[in-house]
N, CA and C atoms as a LAMMPS dump frame, in Angstrom:
ITEM: TIMESTEP
0
ITEM: NUMBER OF ATOMS
588
ITEM: BOX BOUNDS ff ff ff
-5.0000000000000000e+02 5.0000000000000000e+02
-5.0000000000000000e+02 5.0000000000000000e+02
-5.0000000000000000e+02 5.0000000000000000e+02
ITEM: ATOMS id mol type element x y z
1 1 1 N 6.348 14.26 5.261
2 1 2 C 5.26 13.429 5.496
3 1 3 C 6.294 12.01 5.734
4 2 1 N 6.295 11.307 6.898
5 2 2 C 7.034 10.185 7.14
6 2 3 C 5.649 8.985 7.005
7 3 1 N 4.743 9.317 8.002
8 3 2 C 3.417 8.207 7.974
9 3 3 C 2.375 8.438 6.806
10 4 1 N 2.203 7.343 6.55
11 4 2 C 0.742 7.901 5.324
12 4 3 C -0.517 6.456 5.578
13 5 1 N -1.309 6.593 5.001
14 5 2 C -2.489 5.923 5.04
15 5 3 C -2.584 5.076 3.824
16 6 1 N -2.934 3.988 4.024
17 6 2 C -3.337 2.773 2.974
18 6 3 C -4.351 1.759 3.603
19 7 1 N -4.122 0.496 2.454
20 7 2 C -5.117 -0.384 3.044
21 7 3 C -4.168 -1.677 3.891
22 8 1 N -5.075 -2.685 4.273
23 8 2 C -4.178 -3.567 4.881
24 8 3 C -4.163 -4.726 4.109
25 9 1 N -5.181 -5.235 2.886
26 9 2 C -5.219 -6.311 2.737
27 9 3 C -5.983 -6.202 1.548
28 10 1 N -6.195 -7.437 0.618
29 10 2 C -7.12 -7.238 -0.681
30 10 3 C -8.38 -7.397 -0.048
31 11 1 N -9.118 -6.621 -0.954
32 11 2 C -10.828 -6.684 -0.409
33 11 3 C -11.835 -6.732 -1.701
34 12 1 N -12.545 -7.058 -1.691
35 12 2 C -13.594 -7.07 -2.78
36 12 3 C -15.076 -6.354 -2.685
37 13 1 N -15.57 -5.999 -3.463
38 13 2 C -16.778 -5.305 -3.575
39 13 3 C -17.429 -5.583 -4.84
40 14 1 N -18.949 -4.896 -4.775
41 14 2 C -19.449 -5.168 -6.082
42 14 3 C -20.789 -4.261 -6.415
43 15 1 N -21.161 -3.917 -7.451
44 15 2 C -22.289 -3.233 -7.639
45 15 3 C -23.163 -3.352 -8.855
46 16 1 N -24.061 -3.283 -8.864
47 16 2 C -25.054 -3.918 -9.806
48 16 3 C -25.929 -2.535 -10.451
49 17 1 N -25.834 -2.457 -11.496
50 17 2 C -26.818 -1.454 -12.517
51 17 3 C -27.412 -1.897 -13.508
52 18 1 N -28.619 -2.311 -13.981
53 18 2 C -29.355 -2.425 -14.823
54 18 3 C -28.931 -3.395 -15.749
55 19 1 N -28.47 -4.437 -14.859
56 19 2 C -28.107 -5.964 -15.333
57 19 3 C -26.449 -5.78 -15.485
58 20 1 N -25.789 -4.706 -15.4
59 20 2 C -24.133 -4.635 -15.132
60 20 3 C -23.942 -5.142 -13.965
61 21 1 N -22.826 -5.897 -14.212
62 21 2 C -22.034 -6.093 -13.002
63 21 3 C -20.72 -5.41 -12.821
64 22 1 N -20.569 -4.839 -11.722
65 22 2 C -19.156 -4.388 -11.386
66 22 3 C -18.348 -5.155 -10.02
67 23 1 N -17.411 -5.831 -10.575
68 23 2 C -16.566 -6.435 -9.783
69 23 3 C -15.282 -5.907 -9.193
70 24 1 N -15.56 -5.401 -8.281
71 24 2 C -13.92 -4.239 -7.522
72 24 3 C -13.402 -5.126 -6.491
73 25 1 N -11.772 -4.729 -6.72
74 25 2 C -10.773 -5.237 -6.018
75 25 3 C -9.774 -4.407 -5.895
76 26 1 N -9.583 -4.301 -4.5
77 26 2 C -8.609 -3.512 -3.688
78 26 3 C -7.575 -3.742 -3.476
79 27 1 N -6.322 -3.542 -3.871
80 27 2 C -4.663 -4.038 -3.215
81 27 3 C -3.754 -3.602 -2.882
82 28 1 N -3.488 -3.66 -1.728
83 28 2 C -1.986 -2.941 -1.339
84 28 3 C -0.838 -3.379 -2.092
85 29 1 N -0.24 -1.951 -2.679
86 29 2 C 0.815 -2.609 -3.773
87 29 3 C 1.836 -1.357 -3.536
88 30 1 N 3.303 -1.887 -3.627
89 30 2 C 4.536 -0.851 -3.732
90 30 3 C 4.632 -0.264 -4.597
91 31 1 N 4.61 -1.099 -6.079
92 31 2 C 5.175 -0.97 -7.162
93 31 3 C 4.241 -1.024 -8.525
94 32 1 N 4.83 -0.569 -9.814
95 32 2 C 4.134 -0.377 -10.95
96 32 3 C 3.767 -2.205 -11.333
97 33 1 N 5.283 -2.756 -10.731
98 33 2 C 5.635 -4.124 -11.429
99 33 3 C 4.338 -5.082 -10.905
100 34 1 N 4.176 -5.044 -9.344
101 34 2 C 3.448 -5.362 -8.458
102 34 3 C 1.805 -5.058 -9.101
103 35 1 N 1.358 -4.091 -9.914
104 35 2 C 0.357 -3.432 -10.054
105 35 3 C -0.031 -4.627 -11.672
106 36 1 N 1.272 -4.501 -12.492
107 36 2 C 1.045 -5.167 -13.418
108 36 3 C 0.72 -6.383 -13.729
109 37 1 N 1.306 -7.208 -12.057
110 37 2 C 1.149 -8.706 -12.394
111 37 3 C -0.389 -9.069 -11.526
112 38 1 N -0.989 -7.544 -10.618
113 38 2 C -2.3 -8.224 -10.215
114 38 3 C -3.392 -7.747 -11.313
115 39 1 N -3.149 -6.567 -12.5
116 39 2 C -3.747 -7.21 -13.746
117 39 3 C -3.834 -7.793 -14.39
118 40 1 N -2.721 -8.642 -14.942
119 40 2 C -2.632 -9.463 -15.393
120 40 3 C -3.267 -11.029 -15.001
121 41 1 N -3.326 -10.673 -13.711
122 41 2 C -4.072 -12.366 -12.447
123 41 3 C -5.701 -11.897 -13.084
124 42 1 N -6.176 -10.76 -12.935
125 42 2 C -7.249 -10.562 -12.757
126 42 3 C -8.298 -10.602 -14.338
127 43 1 N -6.804 -10.186 -15.311
128 43 2 C -7.482 -10.243 -16.99
129 43 3 C -7.498 -11.504 -17.109
130 44 1 N -6.492 -12.882 -16.792
131 44 2 C -6.673 -13.987 -16.839
132 44 3 C -7.932 -14.52 -16.558
133 45 1 N -8.025 -14.399 -15.063
134 45 2 C -9.554 -14.795 -14.203
135 45 3 C -11.103 -14.233 -14.826
136 46 1 N -10.825 -12.907 -15.142
137 46 2 C -12.038 -12.576 -15.61
138 46 3 C -11.757 -12.356 -17.091
139 47 1 N -11.461 -13.678 -18.039
140 47 2 C -10.855 -12.719 -19.343
141 47 3 C -12.365 -12.566 -20.416
142 48 1 N -13.38 -13.222 -19.784
143 48 2 C -15.225 -13.077 -20.635
144 48 3 C -15.425 -11.526 -20.147
145 49 1 N -14.848 -10.59 -19.339
146 49 2 C -15.45 -9.726 -18.782
147 49 3 C -15.278 -8.605 -19.825
148 50 1 N -16.24 -7.546 -20.328
149 50 2 C -16.193 -6.362 -21.239
150 50 3 C -14.963 -5.536 -20.683
151 51 1 N -14.811 -4.949 -19.772
152 51 2 C -13.591 -3.888 -19.166
153 51 3 C -13.138 -4.141 -18.268
154 52 1 N -11.838 -3.855 -17.986
155 52 2 C -10.705 -3.99 -16.741
156 52 3 C -10.455 -2.744 -16.444
157 53 1 N -11.349 -1.586 -15.536
158 53 2 C -10.733 -0.494 -15.367
159 53 3 C -9.942 -0.257 -13.811
160 54 1 N -9.2 0.706 -14.132
161 54 2 C -8.729 0.496 -12.887
162 54 3 C -8.106 1.823 -12.686
163 55 1 N -7.133 1.708 -11.387
164 55 2 C -6.693 3.454 -10.72
165 55 3 C -5.691 3.094 -9.739
166 56 1 N -4.554 3.617 -9.921
167 56 2 C -3.463 3.647 -8.636
168 56 3 C -2.938 4.63 -8.322
169 57 1 N -2.669 4.582 -6.671
170 57 2 C -1.853 5.696 -6.15
171 57 3 C -0.369 5.153 -5.209
172 58 1 N 0.537 5.567 -5.862
173 58 2 C 2.023 4.866 -5.297
174 58 3 C 2.9 6.249 -4.75
175 59 1 N 3.873 5.734 -3.564
176 59 2 C 3.997 6.586 -2.957
177 59 3 C 3.989 7.476 -1.709
178 60 1 N 4.927 7.429 -0.989
179 60 2 C 4.501 8.058 0.141
180 60 3 C 4.038 9.234 0.024
181 61 1 N 4.14 10.51 -0.99
182 61 2 C 3.362 11.277 -1.066
183 61 3 C 2.199 11.207 -1.939
184 62 1 N 2.115 9.997 -2.619
185 62 2 C 1.035 10.114 -3.547
186 62 3 C 0.875 10.655 -4.793
187 63 1 N 2.137 10.778 -5.368
188 63 2 C 2.538 11.392 -6.049
189 63 3 C 2.697 10.82 -7.625
190 64 1 N 2.645 9.674 -7.788
191 64 2 C 2.756 8.534 -8.869
192 64 3 C 1.303 8.193 -8.688
193 65 1 N 0.038 8.588 -9.693
194 65 2 C -0.897 8.05 -10.001
195 65 3 C -1.644 7.891 -11.627
196 66 1 N -2.143 7.068 -11.845
197 66 2 C -2.833 6.696 -12.955
198 66 3 C -4.024 6.263 -12.952
199 67 1 N -4.981 6.849 -14.02
200 67 2 C -6.573 5.93 -14.036
201 67 3 C -6.335 5.441 -15.302
202 68 1 N -7.175 4.487 -15.831
203 68 2 C -7.499 3.663 -16.873
204 68 3 C -8.781 3.455 -17.414
205 69 1 N -9.38 3.893 -18.477
206 69 2 C -10.929 3.472 -18.758
207 69 3 C -10.759 1.882 -19.502
208 70 1 N -9.947 1.619 -19.901
209 70 2 C -10.193 0.349 -20.511
210 70 3 C -10.967 0.076 -21.415
211 71 1 N -11.339 1.35 -22.433
212 71 2 C -12.253 1.076 -23.609
213 71 3 C -13.768 1.8 -23.204
214 72 1 N -13.767 2.151 -21.86
215 72 2 C -15.083 2.778 -21.471
216 72 3 C -14.838 4.606 -21.972
217 73 1 N -16.481 5.055 -21.728
218 73 2 C -15.514 6.605 -22.356
219 73 3 C -14.858 7.247 -21.527
220 74 1 N -14.136 8.246 -22.231
221 74 2 C -13.428 9.093 -21.505
222 74 3 C -13.46 9.65 -19.938
223 75 1 N -12.911 8.936 -18.902
224 75 2 C -13.116 9.792 -17.901
225 75 3 C -14.244 9.242 -17.158
226 76 1 N -14.838 8.343 -17.537
227 76 2 C -16.199 7.551 -16.723
228 76 3 C -15.593 6.559 -15.827
229 77 1 N -14.619 6.015 -15.823
230 77 2 C -14.199 4.868 -14.785
231 77 3 C -12.95 5.124 -14.286
232 78 1 N -11.886 5.083 -14.988
233 78 2 C -10.706 5.263 -14.215
234 78 3 C -10.751 6.329 -13.084
235 79 1 N -11.087 7.592 -13.558
236 79 2 C -11.035 8.864 -12.771
237 79 3 C -11.771 8.661 -11.657
238 80 1 N -13.627 8.026 -11.77
239 80 2 C -14.035 7.781 -10.563
240 80 3 C -13.502 6.69 -9.546
241 81 1 N -12.819 5.485 -10.137
242 81 2 C -11.743 4.944 -9.16
243 81 3 C -10.687 5.662 -8.189
244 82 1 N -10.034 6.308 -9.188
245 82 2 C -8.809 7.058 -8.378
246 82 3 C -9.412 8.194 -7.713
247 83 1 N -10.785 8.889 -7.911
248 83 2 C -11.252 9.708 -6.896
249 83 3 C -11.586 9.121 -5.328
250 84 1 N -12.121 8.074 -5.062
251 84 2 C -12.429 7.293 -4.201
252 84 3 C -10.84 6.997 -3.518
253 85 1 N -9.91 6.39 -4.287
254 85 2 C -8.364 6.358 -3.232
255 85 3 C -8.165 7.901 -3.065
256 86 1 N -8.097 8.659 -3.721
257 86 2 C -7.862 10.418 -3.346
258 86 3 C -8.667 10.399 -1.825
259 87 1 N -9.891 10.463 -2.087
260 87 2 C -10.888 11.153 -1.417
261 87 3 C -10.593 10.374 0.133
262 88 1 N -9.916 9.233 0.137
263 88 2 C -9.798 8.489 1.608
264 88 3 C -8.035 9.356 1.796
265 89 1 N -7.559 10.157 1.078
266 89 2 C -6.144 10.197 1.193
267 89 3 C -5.155 9.066 1.302
268 90 1 N -5.357 7.805 0.418
269 90 2 C -4.607 6.592 0.467
270 90 3 C -3.604 6.756 -0.583
271 91 1 N -2.389 5.967 -0.609
272 91 2 C -1.674 5.921 -1.194
273 91 3 C -0.867 3.917 -1.059
274 92 1 N -0.131 3.929 -2.008
275 92 2 C 0.328 2.345 -2.476
276 92 3 C -1.327 1.48 -2.314
277 93 1 N -1.794 1.973 -3.256
278 93 2 C -3.061 1.372 -3.661
279 93 3 C -3.73 0.947 -5.105
280 94 1 N -4.089 0.08 -5.236
281 94 2 C -4.687 -0.408 -6.599
282 94 3 C -5.884 -0.494 -6.371
283 95 1 N -7.322 -0.075 -7.058
284 95 2 C -8.331 -0.521 -7.073
285 95 3 C -8.661 -0.962 -8.598
286 96 1 N -9.163 -2.187 -9.053
287 96 2 C -9.525 -2.692 -10.261
288 96 3 C -11.313 -3.281 -10.185
289 97 1 N -11.689 -2.625 -11.624
290 97 2 C -13.038 -2.793 -11.035
291 97 3 C -13.541 -3.674 -12.8
292 98 1 N -13.85 -4.398 -12.456
293 98 2 C -13.698 -5.542 -13.856
294 98 3 C -16.045 -5.517 -13.961
295 99 1 N -16.082 -4.912 -15.28
296 99 2 C -17.211 -5.014 -15.795
297 99 3 C -17.871 -6.041 -16.595
298 100 1 N -19.102 -6.701 -16.087
299 100 2 C -19.927 -7.493 -16.861
300 100 3 C -21.228 -6.625 -17.684
301 101 1 N -20.756 -6.304 -19.172
302 101 2 C -22.088 -5.759 -19.699
303 101 3 C -23.504 -6.355 -19.676
304 102 1 N -24.192 -5.843 -18.917
305 102 2 C -25.751 -6.281 -18.965
306 102 3 C -26.28 -6.045 -20.014
307 103 1 N -26.19 -5.336 -21.38
308 103 2 C -27.181 -5.246 -22.435
309 103 3 C -27.759 -3.638 -22.346
310 104 1 N -27.922 -3.131 -21.529
311 104 2 C -28.276 -1.637 -21.223
312 104 3 C -27.389 -0.349 -21.042
313 105 1 N -27.403 0.254 -22.064
314 105 2 C -26.067 1.104 -21.704
315 105 3 C -26.51 2.281 -20.487
316 106 1 N -25.607 2.554 -19.789
317 106 2 C -25.687 3.12 -18.247
318 106 3 C -25.603 4.939 -18.991
319 107 1 N -24.978 5.344 -19.678
320 107 2 C -24.448 6.828 -20.071
321 107 3 C -23.314 7.088 -19.244
322 108 1 N -22.828 8.355 -19.795
323 108 2 C -21.416 8.751 -18.902
324 108 3 C -21.812 8.589 -17.315
325 109 1 N -22.804 9.698 -17.109
326 109 2 C -23.126 9.62 -16.034
327 109 3 C -23.575 8.437 -15.066
328 110 1 N -24.132 7.276 -15.43
329 110 2 C -24.11 6.034 -15.302
330 110 3 C -22.984 5.547 -14.782
331 111 1 N -21.873 5.295 -15.69
332 111 2 C -20.887 4.491 -15.554
333 111 3 C -19.914 5.793 -14.513
334 112 1 N -19.876 6.453 -14.387
335 112 2 C -19.172 7.356 -13.155
336 112 3 C -19.764 6.738 -11.967
337 113 1 N -21.178 6.972 -11.811
338 113 2 C -21.813 6.659 -10.197
339 113 3 C -21.575 4.856 -10.189
340 114 1 N -21.326 4.124 -11.321
341 114 2 C -21.374 2.848 -10.96
342 114 3 C -19.922 2.358 -10.676
343 115 1 N -19.134 2.952 -11.434
344 115 2 C -17.242 2.813 -10.49
345 115 3 C -16.857 3.386 -9.437
346 116 1 N -17.652 4.434 -9.557
347 116 2 C -17.675 5.142 -8.021
348 116 3 C -17.824 4.131 -7.091
349 117 1 N -19.167 3.862 -6.943
350 117 2 C -19.863 2.841 -6.274
351 117 3 C -19.056 1.551 -5.758
352 118 1 N -18.437 1.454 -7.017
353 118 2 C -18.145 -0.306 -6.792
354 118 3 C -16.499 -0.08 -6.28
355 119 1 N -15.69 0.92 -6.766
356 119 2 C -14.589 1.072 -5.882
357 119 3 C -14.593 1.643 -4.42
358 120 1 N -15.906 2.459 -4.051
359 120 2 C -16.099 2.777 -2.743
360 120 3 C -16.267 1.287 -1.807
361 121 1 N -16.898 0.637 -2.35
362 121 2 C -17.199 -0.777 -1.522
363 121 3 C -16.136 -1.694 -1.125
364 122 1 N -15.375 -1.953 -2.169
365 122 2 C -14.205 -2.4 -2.31
366 122 3 C -13.281 -1.806 -0.692
367 123 1 N -13.554 -0.553 -0.864
368 123 2 C -12.622 0.18 0.296
369 123 3 C -13.336 -0.155 1.415
370 124 1 N -14.619 -0.038 1.46
371 124 2 C -15.524 -0.274 2.781
372 124 3 C -15.37 -1.625 3.262
373 125 1 N -14.791 -2.618 2.483
374 125 2 C -14.427 -4.042 3.445
375 125 3 C -13.194 -4.411 3.376
376 126 1 N -12.291 -2.827 3.543
377 126 2 C -10.995 -3.402 3.904
378 126 3 C -10.16 -2.603 5.15
379 127 1 N -9.473 -2.479 5.828
380 127 2 C -9.218 -1.943 6.824
381 127 3 C -7.827 -0.615 6.295
382 128 1 N -8.489 0.684 6.783
383 128 2 C -7.388 1.731 6.161
384 128 3 C -6.504 1.545 7.376
385 129 1 N -5.129 2.057 7.265
386 129 2 C -4.054 1.773 8.067
387 129 3 C -3.161 2.84 8.159
388 130 1 N -2.762 3.71 8.968
389 130 2 C -1.368 4.887 9.218
390 130 3 C 0.071 4.09 9.186
391 131 1 N 0.695 3.815 8.514
392 131 2 C 1.807 3.464 8.547
393 131 3 C 3.435 4.081 8.027
394 132 1 N 4.197 3.603 8.159
395 132 2 C 5.295 4.321 7.738
396 132 3 C 6.024 3.305 7.305
397 133 1 N 7.319 3.816 6.827
398 133 2 C 8.138 2.896 5.777
399 133 3 C 9.379 2.478 7.186
400 134 1 N 9.911 1.805 6.738
401 134 2 C 11.188 1.429 7.737
402 134 3 C 12.394 1.06 7.097
403 135 1 N 13.848 1.01 7.743
404 135 2 C 14.904 0.717 7.399
405 135 3 C 15.529 -0.142 7.715
406 136 1 N 16.44 -1.48 7.395
407 136 2 C 16.789 -2.263 8.254
408 136 3 C 18.544 -1.18 8.398
409 137 1 N 18.897 -1.592 9.679
410 137 2 C 19.838 -1.453 10.494
411 137 3 C 20.594 -2.53 11.025
412 138 1 N 21.776 -2.38 10.706
413 138 2 C 22.986 -3.537 11.556
414 138 3 C 24.089 -2.958 12.431
415 139 1 N 24.032 -3.366 13.286
416 139 2 C 24.795 -2.928 14.494
417 139 3 C 25.722 -3.599 14.87
418 140 1 N 27.112 -3.548 15.961
419 140 2 C 28.166 -4.37 16.438
420 140 3 C 28.365 -3.407 17.41
421 141 1 N 28.431 -4.249 18.761
422 141 2 C 28.846 -3.732 19.894
423 141 3 C 29.368 -4.711 20.845
424 142 1 N 29.869 -3.93 21.499
425 142 2 C 30.657 -4.862 22.761
426 142 3 C 29.659 -5.326 23.891
427 143 1 N 29.607 -6.359 24.572
428 143 2 C 28.909 -6.801 25.435
429 143 3 C 28.708 -6.218 26.095
430 144 1 N 29.352 -5.304 26.924
431 144 2 C 29.056 -4.509 28.378
432 144 3 C 28.153 -3.132 27.694
433 145 1 N 27.885 -2.863 26.551
434 145 2 C 27.178 -2.23 25.744
435 145 3 C 25.53 -2.609 26.114
436 146 1 N 25.377 -4.008 26.085
437 146 2 C 24.137 -4.351 26.234
438 146 3 C 23.211 -3.595 26.603
439 147 1 N 23.356 -3.284 27.601
440 147 2 C 22.413 -2.366 28.517
441 147 3 C 21.49 -1.295 27.797
442 148 1 N 22.571 -0.526 27.493
443 148 2 C 22.352 1.123 26.675
444 148 3 C 21.607 0.192 25.19
445 149 1 N 22.235 -0.6 24.486
446 149 2 C 21.616 -0.682 23.346
447 149 3 C 20.13 -1.223 23.491
448 150 1 N 19.798 -1.752 24.261
449 150 2 C 18.52 -2.331 24.658
450 150 3 C 17.522 -1.406 24.991
451 151 1 N 18.187 -0.464 25.95
452 151 2 C 17.259 0.58 26.393
453 151 3 C 16.456 1.997 25.075
454 152 1 N 17.763 1.726 24.228
455 152 2 C 17.607 2.429 22.614
456 152 3 C 16.32 1.505 21.811
457 153 1 N 16.447 0.4 22.169
458 153 2 C 15.582 -0.545 21.341
459 153 3 C 14.416 -0.42 21.801
460 154 1 N 13.799 -0.385 22.907
461 154 2 C 13.015 -0.226 23.707
462 154 3 C 12.32 1.286 23.92
463 155 1 N 13.126 2.345 24.077
464 155 2 C 12.688 3.702 23.914
465 155 3 C 12.174 3.763 22.495
466 156 1 N 12.573 3.138 21.228
467 156 2 C 12.253 3.757 20.141
468 156 3 C 11.359 2.949 19.352
469 157 1 N 10.919 1.439 20.073
470 157 2 C 10.321 0.532 19.771
471 157 3 C 11.042 0.014 18.292
472 158 1 N 12.151 -0.45 18.693
473 158 2 C 12.474 -0.938 17.358
474 158 3 C 12.376 -2.888 17.18
475 159 1 N 12.221 -3.026 16.13
476 159 2 C 12.11 -4.253 15.649
477 159 3 C 13.565 -5.175 15.635
478 160 1 N 13.92 -6.426 16.439
479 160 2 C 14.991 -7.047 16.422
480 160 3 C 14.64 -8.18 15.155
481 161 1 N 15.089 -7.937 14.355
482 161 2 C 15.048 -8.767 13.509
483 161 3 C 16.236 -10.25 13.367
484 162 1 N 17.18 -9.838 14.313
485 162 2 C 18.238 -11.236 14.314
486 162 3 C 19.002 -10.471 15.193
487 163 1 N 19.597 -11.403 15.784
488 163 2 C 20.668 -10.97 17.235
489 163 3 C 21.839 -12.39 17.506
490 164 1 N 22.897 -11.992 17.636
491 164 2 C 24.207 -12.789 17.971
492 164 3 C 24.949 -12.337 18.813
493 165 1 N 24.942 -13.25 19.945
494 165 2 C 26.018 -12.777 21.159
495 165 3 C 27.419 -13.876 21.282
496 166 1 N 28.129 -13.255 20.98
497 166 2 C 29.317 -13.931 21.222
498 166 3 C 30.419 -12.959 22.236
499 167 1 N 31.424 -13.007 21.529
500 167 2 C 32.468 -12.367 22.303
501 167 3 C 32.101 -10.805 21.885
502 168 1 N 31.453 -10.573 21.121
503 168 2 C 30.941 -9.149 20.014
504 168 3 C 29.729 -9.371 19.904
505 169 1 N 28.758 -8.601 19.932
506 169 2 C 27.186 -9.043 20.034
507 169 3 C 26.836 -8.146 18.292
508 170 1 N 25.94 -8.493 17.832
509 170 2 C 25.337 -8.03 16.545
510 170 3 C 23.654 -7.986 16.535
511 171 1 N 22.962 -7.186 15.816
512 171 2 C 21.889 -6.918 16.337
513 171 3 C 21.396 -6.014 15.05
514 172 1 N 20.116 -7.364 14.255
515 172 2 C 19.642 -6.188 12.862
516 172 3 C 18.749 -5.873 13.456
517 173 1 N 18.437 -4.468 13.073
518 173 2 C 17.021 -3.919 13.363
519 173 3 C 16.406 -3.614 12.368
520 174 1 N 15.054 -3.333 12.659
521 174 2 C 14.294 -2.691 11.907
522 174 3 C 14.151 -1.234 12.469
523 175 1 N 13.913 -0.011 11.631
524 175 2 C 13.686 1.262 12.189
525 175 3 C 12.974 1.833 11.334
526 176 1 N 11.953 2.297 12.098
527 176 2 C 10.998 3.385 11.108
528 176 3 C 11.388 4.829 10.952
529 177 1 N 11.127 5.027 9.561
530 177 2 C 11.706 6.346 9.135
531 177 3 C 11.952 7.592 10.21
532 178 1 N 10.817 7.843 10.499
533 178 2 C 10.469 9.077 11.04
534 178 3 C 11.586 9.128 12.631
535 179 1 N 12.138 8.108 12.813
536 179 2 C 13.281 7.98 13.943
537 179 3 C 14.416 7.564 13.541
538 180 1 N 14.902 7.312 12.616
539 180 2 C 16.066 6.867 12.161
540 180 3 C 17.105 7.746 12.865
541 181 1 N 17.291 9.106 12.024
542 181 2 C 18.11 9.738 12.67
543 181 3 C 18.283 10.084 13.958
544 182 1 N 17.199 10.28 15.11
545 182 2 C 17.28 10.056 16.456
546 182 3 C 18.249 8.716 16.785
547 183 1 N 17.562 7.814 16.27
548 183 2 C 18.389 6.385 16.656
549 183 3 C 19.726 6.283 16.485
550 184 1 N 20.001 6.615 15.206
551 184 2 C 21.492 6.783 14.731
552 184 3 C 22.66 7.579 15.667
553 185 1 N 22.146 8.845 16.283
554 185 2 C 22.686 9.604 16.881
555 185 3 C 22.717 9.156 18.256
556 186 1 N 21.73 8.497 19.171
557 186 2 C 21.639 7.784 20.29
558 186 3 C 22.907 6.434 19.983
559 187 1 N 22.599 5.611 19.36
560 187 2 C 23.73 4.862 19.011
561 187 3 C 24.84 4.889 18.661
562 188 1 N 25.272 6.25 18.272
563 188 2 C 26.778 7.044 17.971
564 188 3 C 27.181 7.431 19.312
565 189 1 N 26.453 7.469 20.294
566 189 2 C 26.963 7.921 21.586
567 189 3 C 27.552 6.613 22.121
568 190 1 N 27.349 5.568 22.05
569 190 2 C 27.832 4.387 22.805
570 190 3 C 29.019 3.839 22.054
571 191 1 N 29.78 4.078 23.043
572 191 2 C 31.488 3.963 22.764
573 191 3 C 31.771 2.37 22.151
574 192 1 N 32.398 2.471 21.064
575 192 2 C 32.793 0.961 20.408
576 192 3 C 31.893 0.66 19.663
577 193 1 N 30.163 1.083 19.73
578 193 2 C 29.64 0.504 18.792
579 193 3 C 29.448 0.773 17.188
580 194 1 N 29.327 0.309 16.278
581 194 2 C 29.574 0.284 14.942
582 194 3 C 28.197 -0.198 14.074
583 195 1 N 27.778 1.168 13.198
584 195 2 C 26.769 1.028 12.804
585 195 3 C 27.317 0.546 11.113
586 196 1 N 27.132 -0.913 10.661
587 196 2 C 27.542 -1.171 9.485
588 196 3 C 26.078 -1.388 8.161
């Protein structure tokens, strides 16, 4: 599975129930360090909130995931948030729901509903993208091979990050994981070309 679904940008949502406010935030993330940074920022911004519940899924396969109830009854907050991420088939996503208590207890069923709805609202306000990871590749070749190289760049829709043309040519390319092997094979057929 080289392609995966994630979200495009930060989005917000909210849900109100019996005086309690649930502010939700969906972030595209790549690492647990990034997740901790976002949590720290939200805890500072909403330092007076009762709970900062969250869930995340990381990795192309979506095999790294965690749900946190932050003091709410077990499985009443983090799991419904995680359920929203998984029901959309997303990865590399963090959703945080900040709760301001309104004075009336909602019960476990009410909490599950509220956290699920708040998370769903944040996702509804975002764009779901199908994407894949890219790798960096640097090549060196003779000027006479330029047409062959440019044909491969065009055929495989490679991103040219940088290029230098002199007696010999250098190019830095962005190559999608799904075509990396084919691109390497095609480039290796060009006489005198080096992949560095």
